[in-house]
N, C-alpha and C positions, 0 to 999 in steps of 0.2 A: 605224323603230318597227314592232314586230310587229303583224300584223293582229289585231284583237280577236276572241276566240272568241265563239260564241253563248252566251247565258245557259243554264246548266244546268237540268235538270228533276228530278233525283233528290234531293228535299229530305227524304224520309222523316219527315214531321212526327209520325208515330205512334211513332217510336223516339227517346226522349229522349237527349240528349247526356250521356255519363258524367261524373260529378263526384266522382272518388275523393278521399276525405279531407276534403271540404268540401261543404256542401249547395248552394252557389250555382254556377250554370252558368259554366264557364270561369274560375273563381276559385281552383281548388285549388292552383295553383302560385305564388300571390301571397305576399308577405311577411305576417308575423303582424299587423303594425299595419294593413296594408291590409285584411286579412280582418276584423279587429276592427271597423274603421270600417264595412265593408260589412254586418257582422252587426248593427250598430246600426240601419242603414237597412232591411234586409230581415229580417223576422221569422224566426228560426231554425225555428220550429214549422211555418209555412206555406211558407217560402221566398219570401214575397211582401211587398210594401210598399204602403201608402197614403201617398204623398207629397202634401203640400198645397202647391201652387204659388202663390206670391204675389209673384213677381218681375216682374210685368207693368210696374210703374212705371219700370223701367230704360230703357224707350223710349216708354211710353204715358202716363206721368205718373199722376195719381190716378184710376185706372180705377174704374168703378162697382163698389162693394163693397169697394174698397181705399182709400176716402177717408180713413178712420181705422182703421189696422191695429190700433191698441191696443184699439179697440172691436169690430171685426168678426172679427179673426183670432186674437188672443191667447186668447179664450175657446175656440177650436177646438183649441188645441195639445194638450190631453190626449187628443184623439180621433184624431190622426194618428200615423203611424209616423215621419215626418220632415217637416221644413219646408224648402221650396226658396225662398230669399229672397236679397236683396242684402245685402252687408255693411253698407250704410248703415241699412237697416231693422233688421238684427240689433243693431247698436250702439245705435240710438236708441229702439227700441220693445220688442224681445223681452226679457222679464225674464231676468236672469242666472241665476236659480235654476231656470230651465226645463231639464229633463233630456232633452228630445227632441233627436235629432240634427239638425244644421243642414247643409244642402247649399247652397252659395253660388254665385250667378250670377257668372261670372268673365269674361264678355265684354260688350262694349258699344260704342257709337259713335253711329250715326245714330238719330234719333228718328222718330216717325210723320210728322213734317213733311217727311221725305225720301222720294222714290220708291224709291230703292235701299237696302234694309235690309241687304244683305250686306257692306257696308263696315265690318265690325266689327274690333275689336282686342281683345287681352287687356286686361281692365280692372281686374285686381287681381293682386297678387303672391302666390305660394304661401306665402311666409313669413307673410303676413297671415291666410291661411286656417288655418295652424297656430296662430297667435297667438289666433285666435278659436275654436280647438278644433273646427273644422269636421269633419264626417264625410265631406265630399266637396265637389267643385266641379263646376259645369255650364257648358258652353260650346257656343254655337251653331255648327253646321257647315253651310255653304251649298253642298251638292253640286249642281252645275248652275247656281249663281248667278254673277253677274258677277265676284265676288271669291272664287271657289271655292278657288283655290290658297292664298290668304292665310288663309282661314278654316281650311283643313286644317292649315296650318303653325301657326296659333294653337293648335289643339288639340294637335298633337304636341309643341309647346314646353311646354304645360301638363301633358301626360302625363309628359314627362321630369321636370319639376319635382315632379309628384305622386309619381313613383316614388322620387325622392330623399327625399321627406318622408313617404311612406307614406299619401298622400291620394288616394283614388280620383277619377277623372274621369268624369263623365257627358257623353257626346257627344250633342248634340241635333240631330236632323234638321230643318233649317229648310226651309220651303217658301215660295218666292217667289210673287208675285201671278200669274205666268204658268206656274208649274210644275204638271205633272200629278201629282195625288195618287192613285197606284195602287200595287199590290203590286210591280210591276216597279221603279218608282222607289225605293220604300222598301227593297226588297231590296238594291239598289245602294248607297244611302246608308248604311244600317245596316251592311252588310258592310265598306264602306270605313272607316267610323268604328271598327269593331271591329278590323279588320286593322291600323290605325295606332295601336292601343294603348289606346283608351278601355276602362275597366273595365265600364261599362254604357252603354246607349243609350236615349234617350227618343225615341219616334217616334209617329206617328199611326196610328189604327186604320183599316183599309179592309175593306169588307164582303167583297170577293172576293180570297181568297188570303193573308189575314193570317198563316195558319199557316205559309206558306212564308217569310214575312219573319222570324218568330221562329225557325224551324228552320234557316235559312241564316245566322243571326247567332250566332257562337260565345260571346257574352256575354249577360247578362240584358237584356231589353228591358222598359222601363216605358212604358205607354201615355199619351200626352199627351191631356188632356181636350178641348182645342180650344174651339170656340165654345160658348156656352150652349145647352143642349138642354132639352127637357122632362125632368122627373126620371126617368120610366120609360124614356125613350129613352137617357138617359145611363147608367142602371144596366144596361140591356141591352148597351150598347156595352162597358162595363167587364167585364160577365160574359163576353161573347163573346171579348174580348181575352185574359182570363186562361185561358179554356177552350182557346184556340188558342195558348197558349204564353207569353203575357206574364207577367213576374214582378211584376205589380202595375201601379199607375197613378200618374201625377203630375198630379192634377186641380186646377184652380183655379176658373175661372168656374162650372163645373157644381156647385161646392160653395158658394163664398162669394156667388154671385149667386142661389142658390136662395132661395125664400121661407122656407125653414127650414134654414139651413146646418148646425146641430147634428144634426138628423134626417138630413140628406142624407149627411153624412160617416159617420155610423153605418151607414147603409144601404150605402154604398160599401164600407166595411170588412167588412160581412157578406158581400157578394158576393166580395170579394178573398180574404179569409182563411177563410171558411166555405163557399165555393161555393154560397151562397144564390142561388136563381133570381131573375131580375129581378122576377117577379110577387111573390114572397115579400118581396124587399127593398123593393119599392114599398109593400107593405102595412105593413112595418116603418116606413118613412119616414112614412106617413100617421098611424100610431099614435103615433109619437114627436112628430110635429107637433101632433097634437091634445092630447097630454099637456102639451107646452110651452105651448100656447095657454091651457090650463086653469090652469096655474100662474101665467102672466102675468096672467090675469084675477083670480085670488085676490090677487096682490100689488097690482094696480091698485086693487081694491076696498078692500083694507086701507089703502092710502095715501090714498085719497080719503074713507074713512069716518071 
């Protein structure tokens, strides 16, 4: 086996990758159906997306904020660009008249009761994604994990099925409990996922060198929201990610676990699509939160009066 080269340094983050004929990075040579599905997820005006991630239950069960998706998430659907969920939630809870694009979790296996989470398999057939009119599917890839090779092959099998059906695949960089979360690791993981065929990649933001992660990945990157942060901190992270090359966010807990989810998703959208600064977006969040509280008080008073 040849000796591995040293990692490169010439990322040129200030020079965008050309996208002749289509606005989305690395997607100009895809089939029409694939482009059409991507154009439903990524706003053609901004080239970015605010995906709402609610797939946590596939291994965590009823996560805080997702105990009743019909009550907590369905009201947020008009405010997101796309919903990332499981097919079980889509069929059982999401109204069929909803026009928002759905990206479906396609991998699964171990639960949080297990120490090793990388032992995943493909958990749905691409035919079912087509049957559900999905705009894409997402699959976890455990670069550096115990079951790395299997998870990579899970993704490539899904990519092949997606190419036959015209359904994009989002490869998700999974981070195990002992993995280092730095730019070097995410450059490696995102590049491998893109090289092996995923149409876009979901990964985590890092403070140092995130622009090299996006620059060295030839397909769009959406930022994972990760753990719950204070609202200003989460808005700052989203702002920094898109300013450093991310094509949007796929946020969950930082929206549905917020004290004012409707206000938070509006603020995130302003950051992603309008380049609003974190300070301005936080002011928007507080303004919308106060307005919602005032309306709730009027309704409460009317109901008890």
